C-alpha positions as CSV (number, residue, x, y, z in Angstrom):
1,M,-15.0,-15.4,-15.0
2,R,-14.5,-11.7,-14.8
3,R,-11.6,-10.5,-12.6
4,F,-11.6,-7.3,-10.7
5,T,-8.5,-5.3,-9.6
6,I,-8.5,-3.8,-6.2
7,T,-5.9,-1.1,-5.5
8,T,-4.8,-0.9,-1.9
9,I,-2.9,2.3,-0.9
10,V,-0.7,2.2,2.2
11,G,1.9,4.5,3.8
12,A,2.0,4.1,7.5
13,R,2.2,1.2,10.0
14,P,-1.5,1.0,10.9
15,Q,-2.3,0.8,7.2
16,F,0.1,-2.1,6.7
17,V,-1.5,-4.1,9.4
18,K,-5.0,-3.5,8.0
19,A,-3.9,-4.1,4.4
20,A,-2.3,-7.5,5.4
21,A,-5.7,-8.8,6.5
22,M,-7.4,-7.6,3.3
23,S,-4.6,-8.9,1.1
24,R,-5.0,-12.4,2.6
25,A,-8.8,-12.3,1.9
26,L,-8.4,-11.0,-1.6
27,A,-5.7,-13.7,-2.4
28,Q,-8.3,-16.4,-1.5
29,D,-10.9,-15.1,-3.9
30,H,-9.9,-15.6,-7.5
31,Q,-12.3,-12.9,-8.7
32,F,-9.8,-10.3,-7.4
33,A,-6.3,-9.2,-8.2
34,E,-4.7,-6.7,-5.8
35,R,-2.5,-3.8,-6.9
36,L,-0.7,-2.3,-3.8
37,I,0.6,1.3,-3.9
38,H,3.0,2.5,-1.3
39,T,2.9,6.3,-0.7
40,G,6.4,6.3,0.7
41,Q,5.2,8.2,3.7
42,H,7.2,6.1,6.1
43,Y,9.8,4.6,3.9
44,D,12.8,3.1,5.7
45,F,13.4,-0.5,6.4
46,S,12.2,-0.5,10.0
47,M,9.0,1.4,9.2
48,S,8.1,-0.2,5.9
49,E,9.9,-3.1,4.2
50,S,10.1,-5.2,7.4
51,F,6.3,-4.9,7.7
52,F,5.8,-6.1,4.1
53,R,7.9,-9.2,4.9
54,Q,6.5,-9.9,8.3
55,L,2.9,-9.4,7.3
56,G,3.2,-11.2,4.0
57,L,2.1,-8.1,2.0
58,P,2.6,-8.3,-1.8
59,A,5.4,-6.2,-3.2
60,P,4.1,-2.7,-4.1
61,A,3.4,-2.1,-7.8
62,A,4.5,1.5,-7.2
63,N,6.2,3.6,-4.5
64,L,5.3,7.2,-4.8
65,G,8.2,8.3,-2.6
66,I,6.3,11.1,-0.9
67,S,7.7,11.8,2.5
68,G,9.2,14.5,4.7
69,L,6.6,17.2,4.2
70,S,3.7,18.5,6.2
71,H,0.6,16.2,6.3
72,G,-1.4,18.5,4.0
73,A,1.4,18.8,1.4
74,M,1.9,15.0,1.4
75,T,-1.8,14.3,1.1
76,G,-2.0,16.7,-1.9
77,R,0.9,15.1,-3.6
78,M,-0.4,11.6,-3.0
79,I,-3.7,12.5,-4.5
80,E,-2.0,14.0,-7.6
81,A,0.3,11.0,-8.0
82,I,-2.6,8.4,-7.6
83,E,-4.7,10.4,-10.0
């Protein structure tokens, strides 16, 4: 059976909640493997790591560490880093 990798990119609280539901669904279907990337947009314990634990999200394969800039600057750097 062929296995597909789905990359999920998260960086803010609403995305963590949505990603948790998707991660659970992907985990039940053995056709898929998930690779989670954290942009670092909201990276502190209360805004990030606690959500991973509470929502059962897989540990990120990468944390881009992009934060503290304007929305446009962060978006540009995220696109560059993901590319």
